[in-house]
N, C-alpha and C positions, 0 to 999 in steps of 0.2 A: 938707608933701607928703602926708601920713598923714591930716592931716585933710582935704583936698583929696578924697584917694580915700575916706573914708568916707562924706562929704557927697555925692558922686558914687554911692555905693551905696546910700544911702540914698534917692535920686531916683529910681532905675532900680528900686527893690523899691516903690515908692509907684507907679509907672506900672505894675505887674503885679496892681496890684488892679483887676480887670475892674470895667466900670458897667453894669448892667442896666437899662433904663428900663420900668417896668410900667403899660400904659395899662389901664384896666378901668372898669366901672362904678360899684361902689361897694364900699367897704372890707369891710363887714359880710357880704355875700354872698359875695366874693370869696376869703373867709378860707379854708375848708378847703381851695378849689384853689390859693391860694396856699403853704399850708403842705405840700401836698402838691408842687409845684414845689421849695421849698426840699430836700425829702426827697430828689427826685430828683436835684438840685445835688449833695447830701450823696454820693451813691452814686458819683459823679465828683471827690471832693475838695473841693468849694467848700462854705465856712461864710459866710454872711453877716455881716459885719462884719470876717472876716479876710482872706479872697483874692477877695472880691468884695463889690460894693455894690450895693443895689437902689433905683431911686428910684421911687415908688409915685404914681401919678396917679390921680384918680377924676373922670370926668365927671356921675356921681350924675343920670341920666337927662335930663341938659339938653344937648343936642346941639350948642348954638351954644359949650358950653365946649370942644368936643374940637380946635378947631385951634390953639387956643393953647396947650392941654395939651402936645399934641403937640410943638408948636414949643419948649416949655419942657425937654420932653425930649431934642430935636436938640439945643438951646443948651448943654446939660449934656455933650456929646459922650458919650454913650452908646455900649457898645461892639454892643451888642444892645438892641432893643426887643422886647418881648414885648406881646402885645395880646391882649385880652378880647372877641371879637365882633366883628363886622363893621363897625361904626360905628368904633370904635377902630382897625382895620384898614386901613380908609381913611382915617381922618385921619393916620394914621403913613405911609403910604404918599404922601400928599399933600405930608406934611412934608420929606421925605425919599430922594432916591434911590440913596443910598451907604451910610446906617448897616443892616445887616441887620435884617430886623423876620421875627420868629418868632410865627406864629399860634398861640396855645395853643388855641384854637378859632375856627373863622372865622364862626361865625354863621349862615353861609350858603354857597354852592356858590361857591367863589372863582374858579373858572375862568368860569362864567357872569356874577360879577360884575365881571371883567376884571381880579380883582386878581393872579393868576398866570397864565402863559400854558396851561399844563396842567399835572395832578398829577406826571406822570413828570418833565417838564422846567420848573420853575415859571418860570425865567427872572429877570432882575432882582434885588432884592434881598430879596425876601419867599419864605419857605417854611413849614413847619407841620403843623398839624392841621387837616385841611378839614372841614367840617358839610355834612351832608344833611339838614338840618332841613326843609328844604321836602319833601322825598321822605317825612318822615315824619308829615305831615299826615293822608294818607289813612288811615294805620294809627290814628293817633288818633281820627279819627273812627267807624272801625270798633269801637273799643273802648266809645265812648258808644252805640253802637246796641245793642253787647253787654248794656250794662248798663242801658239802657233800650229795651229790644225795641221799644216802640210809639213810636219816637222818629220825628217826620217833619220838624222843623224844628230849626236848629241855627243860634247866634248865633255869627259868627265876627269875634273882636275883636284888632284888628291899629292899628298906629301907621305914622306916615309912615316911621320907620327901621326897621320891621319886616322884616327881610332875606329872609323867605319871599314876602312880596310876592305879586306876580301868578303866580311859581310857585307857592307855596304855593298859591294859590287855586284854580289851574288844577288842579293835583294833588287838591283835596279837592274840586271841580266833578265830575271824571270818579267818584270814589269815590262820591260823593253821589247820582249819577243812580241807580248800580248798588244802592244801598241806599234808595233812594226819600222821599231826602232834600232839603230845601229849605235852601239855604244864605243867610244874611242876613249880608254883611258890614257890619260897623261900624269906623271908621276914629276914633281919638281922638288930639288933639293936645296938650291939657293935662289936667292931673287932674282938673280941673273938669267934664269931659266924661264921664267915667267913667260914673258913677252914670246920666247921662242915656241911656247906652247900655243899661242895664238895664232902665229904666223903657219905652225904646220895644221892648225885643227882647220884655219880657215882655207887652207891649199886642198885639205881634204874633203873641203863641204859641210863642214858641221854647220848646223842652223841653230844652234843653241848652247849654252854652257851650264854645267850642273858642279856647283863647288862642295866638296866632302868636306865635315868638318875636322877639324885639328888646329891647334895652337900656331903652327907655321902658316898656314893660309889666311887665319885670323888677322896673324899679326901685319900680314902684307895685303891685307883687306883692299885699303885703299887701292894701291895699285891696281891688283886683279879688277874693281871696279872700272876704274880710269881705261884699262884696256878694253873690256867689254862695250864699253861705248865707243872706243875709238875703231875697233874692228864690228860692232854695230850687232853684236852676239845679245839675244835676249838670254838672261842668266837667272839662276834662284840659287839663293844662299842659306846656308844651315845656322844661321847664329844673327840675333839682333844686332850683333856688333858692328854688322856689314849696314844700319840703317844711315848711321852716320857720316858713313862712304858715300852715300846716294844711290844703293843697290836698289836695283830693279824690283826686285821678287824675292821675299822672305817666308819661309815656313820652317819654323822652330819651335821648339820648346820655351816654355815660358822662364828666364832664368832669373828674372826679379822675383818669382814665386820662390824659385829652387833657395835663391839666397836669404829669402825671410825665415823660410823653413827651416832651413841651418841652422839659423839663432835657436830654434826649439831643442835640435840635437846637441848642440854646443850647452846651452841650459843645462840639460838632463846631464850629461857627461860631466860637468863642473860640479854637479849635485851628487856625485857619487855612481851614478849610473853605466855600467861597461857597454862600450860600443857594441860586443857581442850580443848584448841584449836588448838592443834597440834596431829592431827590422829596418831595413833598406826599403825607401818608397821610391815609385815611378813616377813619374810626371803624369797630371793629370790634365793640363791645359797644353794647346798649343796655337802659336800667333802666323796668321797669314797678312805679311805687309806688302801693300803694293804701292811702288812709286810711279805716278804718272809724270812727275816731271821726267826720271830716266827715261821712261818709255816714248814719250816726245821726244827726247835726244836721239833716240835710235829709229824715230818715225814706226813705231810698234803700238798699235790698238788692242788695248786691252778688254777682251768680250765684257760685256756688261753682266753675265752670269758669275765670271770670276770674280770682278768687283765686289758683286753683293754679298760673297762670303768671305770677304777680308774684314780682319778685326779693326784694320788701320790702313786708311788710303791717304797717299802723302800727296798734295797738290802742287 
């Protein structure tokens, strides 16, 4: 009888090991965010490998991989799914209507995309951190104009999976008209098409580049940054993932804070709160990062008043 009770107790203890499934773009760029998520979890008493386990899956810029990766996490009977970006969130939503999903960052307005019903009352099985990336495109264009006052043409690079898409383009056009700037929109579907965009944009006399958010362009960030330098184009980027690639200028949401806050959502859900009862939150802080080394490589001088506003200056 004692042996049977011990076996029963062990089985119950194993069941208490909560399982979290993470669906993101790529391990290297997600590393600082995941570390912040782990730090957030530790504040609530969770330690990976002790009382929780995390299954990591990365789609690596290949949209066709997402359905199977999301389905795989569902088959593993995860207690919560954590997603990074709109592509991953939509794949998780399509894979399950019952497992709670926490958006570490939605990548796009989740209400406009139909991911949740509203910020205050998400409904369904999804909640977390909402993005307003599309609304930031106008600010990025203004930054380019401040850095290059004579700017009259800007190439905008996106992909079919870019969450800002039509919303971001509309927002940018409104600001562009006020700044007397013409926007040239380019969409790329494969890595081989990226340099062709730069060749066309420079032939059409684009004076700068604005990169739209999205998993595909994020995955090929290093190549895009290298090409901006090759073609001497000032550029502004939508995510801190471009920092390590040597990007000139980044204006973006604080994704580190997003992932730490996501731990709070996961804790609430593991303790029994339904996602529908946890209001989604919008970002409260944005980062401006300027890389003076990148500016030097394309013979660009950053005005002092722009540098003064930067949260981080790389020298």
